[in-house]
Structure formats: structure tokens, C-alpha cells
C-alpha positions as semicolon CSV with decimal commas, in nm:
position;residue;x (nm);y (nm);z (nm)
1;X;4,474;0,037;0,878
2;X;4,449;-0,150;0,541
3;X;4,423;-0,015;0,225
4;X;4,139;-0,197;0,166
5;X;3,896;0,026;0,402
6;X;3,972;0,331;0,306
7;X;3,852;0,253;-0,052
8;X;3,564;0,473;-0,092
9;X;3,422;0,276;-0,356
10;X;3,359;-0,012;-0,111
11;X;3,064;0,117;0,031
12;X;2,883;0,110;-0,255
13;X;3,002;-0,238;-0,352
14;X;2,903;-0,342;-0,067
15;X;2,530;-0,222;-0,080
16;X;2,498;-0,347;-0,466
17;X;2,623;-0,690;-0,344
18;X;2,372;-0,705;-0,080
19;X;2,055;-0,564;-0,350
20;X;2,132;-0,849;-0,601
21;X;2,125;-1,110;-0,318
22;X;1,731;-1,014;-0,260
23;X;1,591;-1,049;-0,631
24;X;1,189;-0,985;-0,488
25;X;1,354;-0,669;-0,448
26;X;1,457;-0,569;-0,819
27;X;1,105;-0,814;-0,919
28;X;0,825;-0,608;-0,714
29;X;0,977;-0,285;-0,796
30;X;0,986;-0,361;-1,160
31;X;0,618;-0,416;-1,128
32;X;0,541;-0,096;-0,890
33;X;0,729;0,109;-1,138
34;X;0,564;0,002;-1,447
35;X;0,210;0,016;-1,227
36;X;0,314;0,422;-1,137
37;X;0,470;0,479;-1,498
38;X;0,083;0,342;-1,611
39;X;-0,086;0,603;-1,387
40;X;0,098;0,866;-1,402
41;X;0,131;0,869;-1,797
42;X;-0,225;0,685;-1,871
43;X;-0,344;0,994;-2,110
44;X;0,028;0,882;-2,357
45;X;-0,020;0,556;-2,294
46;X;-0,376;0,491;-2,358
47;X;-0,486;0,438;-2,722
48;X;-0,818;0,596;-2,673
49;X;-1,013;0,780;-2,445
50;X;-1,167;0,637;-2,105
51;X;-1,512;0,764;-2,210
52;X;-1,472;0,654;-2,659
53;X;-1,726;0,401;-2,751
54;X;-1,760;0,175;-2,978
55;X;-1,901;-0,179;-3,041
56;X;-2,048;-0,358;-2,766
57;X;-1,848;-0,686;-2,627
58;X;-1,598;-0,716;-2,900
59;X;-1,360;-0,959;-2,914
60;X;-0,927;-0,882;-2,912
61;X;-0,872;-0,711;-3,215
62;X;-0,625;-0,517;-3,398
63;X;-0,769;-0,240;-3,326
64;X;-0,874;-0,344;-2,923
65;X;-0,593;-0,583;-2,771
66;X;-0,790;-0,671;-2,489
67;X;-1,204;-0,635;-2,640
68;X;-1,478;-0,386;-2,592
69;X;-1,667;-0,398;-2,222
70;X;-2,082;-0,378;-2,256
71;X;-2,063;-0,016;-2,281
72;X;-1,907;-0,014;-2,589
73;X;-1,586;0,056;-2,429
74;X;-1,208;0,033;-2,489
75;X;-1,096;-0,224;-2,198
76;X;-0,720;-0,175;-2,244
77;X;-0,803;0,199;-2,203
78;X;-1,030;0,157;-1,890
79;X;-0,770;-0,044;-1,753
80;X;-0,459;0,170;-1,803
81;X;-0,701;0,472;-1,645
82;X;-0,818;0,265;-1,397
83;X;-0,438;0,246;-1,217
84;X;-0,473;0,623;-1,152
85;X;-0,794;0,609;-0,885
86;X;-0,644;0,275;-0,766
87;X;-0,296;0,424;-0,714
88;X;-0,420;0,733;-0,553
89;X;-0,620;0,569;-0,320
90;X;-0,394;0,326;-0,193
91;X;-0,137;0,569;-0,124
92;X;-0,430;0,851;0,061
93;X;-0,541;0,505;0,227
94;X;-0,231;0,400;0,398
95;X;-0,057;0,772;0,432
96;X;-0,316;0,817;0,672
97;X;-0,283;0,473;0,825
98;X;0,051;0,561;0,894
99;X;0,059;0,894;1,032
100;X;-0,248;0,740;1,310
101;X;-0,095;0,385;1,345
102;X;0,246;0,495;1,441
103;X;0,132;0,826;1,584
104;X;-0,100;0,570;1,827
105;X;0,185;0,290;1,841
106;X;0,458;0,534;1,971
107;X;0,266;0,657;2,238
108;X;0,154;0,365;2,379
109;X;0,507;0,239;2,399
110;X;0,668;0,528;2,507
111;X;0,420;0,609;2,760
112;X;0,379;0,275;2,889
113;X;0,108;0,234;3,220
114;X;-0,214;0,333;3,180
115;X;-0,201;0,523;2,819
116;X;-0,045;0,174;2,659
117;X;-0,315;-0,032;2,824
118;X;-0,608;0,234;2,685
119;X;-0,408;0,248;2,314
120;X;-0,442;-0,117;2,297
121;X;-0,772;-0,225;2,428
122;X;-0,885;-0,009;2,194
123;X;-0,674;-0,178;1,891
124;X;-0,859;-0,454;2,056
125;X;-1,193;-0,320;2,013
126;X;-1,093;-0,201;1,656
127;X;-1,042;-0,575;1,579
128;X;-1,315;-0,703;1,686
129;X;-1,544;-0,499;1,373
130;X;-1,498;-0,675;1,028
131;X;-1,318;-0,509;0,763
132;X;-1,707;-0,497;0,585
133;X;-1,830;-0,335;0,908
134;X;-1,613;-0,084;0,908
135;X;-1,699;0,016;0,546
136;X;-2,039;0,002;0,607
137;X;-1,988;0,244;0,938
138;X;-1,799;0,487;0,763
139;X;-2,065;0,524;0,448
140;X;-2,350;0,548;0,703
141;X;-2,121;0,839;0,868
142;X;-2,021;0,982;0,514
143;X;-2,228;0,875;0,199
144;X;-2,105;0,638;-0,093
145;X;-1,766;0,824;-0,307
146;X;-1,371;0,783;-0,247
147;X;-1,375;1,001;0,053
148;X;-1,509;0,730;0,204
149;X;-1,329;0,426;0,041
150;X;-1,006;0,606;0,167
151;X;-1,163;0,640;0,478
152;X;-1,207;0,288;0,553
153;X;-0,912;0,125;0,410
154;X;-0,727;0,352;0,610
155;X;-0,891;0,264;0,948
156;X;-0,842;-0,109;0,865
157;X;-0,502;-0,071;0,826
158;X;-0,426;0,138;1,117
159;X;-0,384;-0,150;1,398
160;X;-0,123;-0,314;1,178
161;X;0,126;-0,049;1,217
162;X;-0,026;0,051;1,637
163;X;0,081;-0,296;1,719
164;X;0,442;-0,319;1,538
165;X;0,579;-0,002;1,636
166;X;0,416;-0,024;2,020
167;X;0,648;-0,356;2,003
168;X;0,982;-0,196;1,842
169;X;0,911;0,094;2,119
170;X;0,894;-0,136;2,381
171;X;1,185;-0,250;2,352
172;X;1,373;0,061;2,238
173;X;1,299;0,187;2,604
174;X;1,532;-0,040;2,717
175;X;1,828;0,008;2,470
176;X;2,119;0,152;2,603
177;X;2,209;0,406;2,355
178;X;1,803;0,516;2,460
179;X;1,839;0,490;2,858
180;X;2,185;0,725;2,816
181;X;2,022;0,991;2,622
182;X;1,752;1,032;2,843
183;X;2,038;1,044;3,105
184;X;2,220;1,307;2,914
185;X;1,864;1,516;2,993
186;X;1,708;1,435;2,612
187;X;1,346;1,607;2,619
188;X;1,077;1,368;2,494
189;X;1,049;1,583;2,187
190;X;1,394;1,531;2,031
191;X;1,344;1,125;2,131
192;X;1,059;1,055;1,956
193;X;1,211;1,226;1,622
194;X;1,579;1,171;1,618
195;X;1,574;0,848;1,826
196;X;1,289;0,617;1,806
197;X;1,146;0,717;1,461
198;X;1,447;0,651;1,273
199;X;1,489;0,340;1,461
200;X;1,149;0,219;1,365
201;X;1,148;0,382;0,991
202;X;1,271;0,045;0,813
203;X;1,009;-0,138;1,015
204;X;0,758;0,120;0,910
205;X;0,868;0,135;0,516
206;X;0,814;-0,255;0,509
207;X;0,415;-0,227;0,656
208;X;0,345;0,107;0,458
209;X;0,448;-0,086;0,118
210;X;0,281;-0,449;0,198
211;X;-0,024;-0,285;0,308
212;X;-0,001;-0,094;-0,009
213;X;-0,073;-0,408;-0,184
214;X;-0,366;-0,519;0,037
215;X;-0,470;-0,176;-0,013
216;X;-0,541;-0,234;-0,361
217;X;-0,735;-0,541;-0,332
218;X;-0,905;-0,337;-0,082
219;X;-1,018;-0,065;-0,221
220;X;-1,104;-0,291;-0,558
221;X;-1,339;-0,467;-0,315
222;X;-1,505;-0,150;-0,190
223;X;-1,552;-0,002;-0,562
224;X;-1,678;-0,378;-0,693
225;X;-1,945;-0,321;-0,350
226;X;-2,041;-0,006;-0,531
227;X;-1,916;0,209;-0,193
228;X;-1,669;0,426;-0,427
229;X;-1,983;0,596;-0,575
230;X;-2,016;0,658;-0,941
231;X;-1,944;0,308;-1,126
232;X;-1,898;0,449;-1,474
233;X;-1,598;0,566;-1,340
234;X;-1,247;0,398;-1,501
235;X;-1,143;0,184;-1,193
236;X;-1,113;-0,185;-1,195
237;X;-1,329;-0,272;-0,908
238;X;-1,639;-0,065;-1,132
239;X;-1,459;-0,298;-1,437
240;X;-1,533;-0,636;-1,192
241;X;-1,909;-0,508;-1,142
242;X;-1,955;-0,399;-1,498
243;X;-1,775;-0,711;-1,658
244;X;-1,987;-0,995;-1,424
245;X;-2,328;-0,923;-1,571
246;X;-2,181;-1,060;-1,938
247;X;-1,957;-1,312;-1,886
248;X;-2,135;-1,521;-2,097
249;X;-2,030;-1,281;-2,376
250;X;-1,675;-1,166;-2,292
251;X;-1,446;-1,312;-2,012
252;X;-1,154;-0,991;-2,108
253;X;-1,324;-0,715;-1,938
254;X;-1,305;-0,946;-1,630
255;X;-0,986;-1,092;-1,644
256;X;-0,784;-0,778;-1,751
257;X;-0,886;-0,592;-1,468
258;X;-0,843;-0,916;-1,222
259;X;-0,507;-0,982;-1,380
260;X;-0,408;-0,627;-1,360
261;X;-0,509;-0,640;-0,990
262;X;-0,304;-0,966;-0,885
263;X;0,027;-0,789;-1,081
264;X;-0,006;-0,525;-0,882
265;X;-0,050;-0,690;-0,546
266;X;0,194;-0,916;-0,653
267;X;0,465;-0,627;-0,693
268;X;0,424;-0,431;-0,348
269;X;0,414;-0,792;-0,182
270;X;0,758;-0,854;-0,342
271;X;0,910;-0,529;-0,305
272;X;0,775;-0,506;0,089
273;X;0,950;-0,858;0,154
274;X;1,197;-0,763;-0,031
275;X;1,278;-0,431;0,185
276;X;1,200;-0,711;0,532
277;X;1,501;-0,960;0,348
278;X;1,734;-0,616;0,324
279;X;1,689;-0,460;0,647
280;X;1,722;-0,784;0,800
281;X;2,046;-0,884;0,595
282;X;2,199;-0,501;0,713
283;X;2,107;-0,545;1,066
284;X;2,282;-0,869;1,061
285;X;2,626;-0,705;0,969
286;X;2,666;-0,427;1,188
């Protein structure tokens, strides 16, 4: 055996080598970190209180880097505070989608037969409803507000997880190590927790990361339509609603949240694509 194979630093250097070949992972991670850091420390970073008032539709200046909006509030401050609602709503909705989607996908793929047919026909019906109709049905069942937005976005994203996890489960069931575990008497609960779930975890992480990018846009879109409830809250979609009526006076109240949404989506998409490439490289190395 060569001494190189015994070098404990070799696995670390191998990981670093793979990471450096996926620049999207670093760029996306940096954008996500900036977004999360801004959301967590908004009260420290923001120059003013989100409800503090100044002049109406003032242009950018040393006191207000992105100007003020029609409600006489600092645009930069509202963009910073708006990242909180967008982040919380997106993470909550995708977390719900992961729990429901992965559960249904694993159930359909593992049980097969009538269970698989029932779940997949349910997903086909699910997908026949446009996203906006799903949101309106949620509003009809509940009422405008952030719980309705989170539930609507979660329901919109569930089918993606169900289909992908179910497809991987169908192939995993016939893997040699799974058949050996079944022959050895492994219980279904053991197979799901210690065999199937770790095997599909990479796919779940990629889908969840990419889903967060879509969720940011969906949350802003539903908020723009007024489904989020109180439009006075500092949130990117609500800011766009207010700004569209005053585009003739100033563009900054619309441009700033629009750029924030775009950069955040770009960050999650780059990071998700980077994760996919990283997992693909790792699987080819085995």
C-alpha cells in the first residue's frame, strides 16, 4: 500500500479539488449568505426604522441611497427588512413541500402497485391546476395572510419532490444492497430511514435549493397580488405594488426590490446547480 493512500489530508484535498471545479457553488453560496445575513441582522444593517417617514419619492442621496417611496419611507431600509419575510416564507413553504413531497414519493416508489397508481394520479390532478388557481383556492379556504401564502407555495412545489423521489425509489428498490437488506430481514422502517432516505438526500438538497429560488419569486408574486394581506409590511412584492403607481415619478422603489429578488433567485439557482454538479462528480468518482 502506498503512503499516499494513508495520508489523512488526501480526502480533504480531494474535497477541495472538487469544490474549486464548481464555481457556481461558491458564487451562489456567497449570494445566499449575503441574503441570509441581511435578513438576520436587518435591524443592525438598515440605516433607519422601516416605519420612519421622510419626504415622498425623494431621489437617491447621501441620506437615502435608494431614495424614498410614495409612503415617505427609505427604500434601502425597506428592501433590507423585506428580506426577512421573503426568507422565512420561502423556507417555511419549501420545508412543508419537502416533508409532504418526499413522504408521498417514497411511499409511492416503495409500495408500488395501487398505492403508486393512486399517488401519481393524485399528482397528475394536482398539476392540472394552475399555480394561481391553487393560491386562490387556499385563500378561499383560509383568508389573505402569510399562512395562506406559505401553504399555497408549498402546494405548488409538492409535485416536483413527489415525482423525482418516486423515480429514484423505483430504481433503488432493485439495487443489490437493498435486496440483500430485505433478504436479511430488514424492516420497512429501517430501509426507509437508513437506506432509502440517505440515498435520495442529495436529490432532495438540490431540489430544495432550486425550489427556494422559485419560492422567492412565488412569494413575491402572491404578495404582489395582495394575497399576503397587509401591504404596508416591508416585503419585496408589496413594495412593487406600491411602486408601480409612481413609476412616472421615480423608478427606485420598483428597481431596488426587483434587483433584490433577481439576485436572490440567481444565488439559489447557482447554488442548486452547483450542488447537482458536485453530487454528479462524486457519484462518478466511486
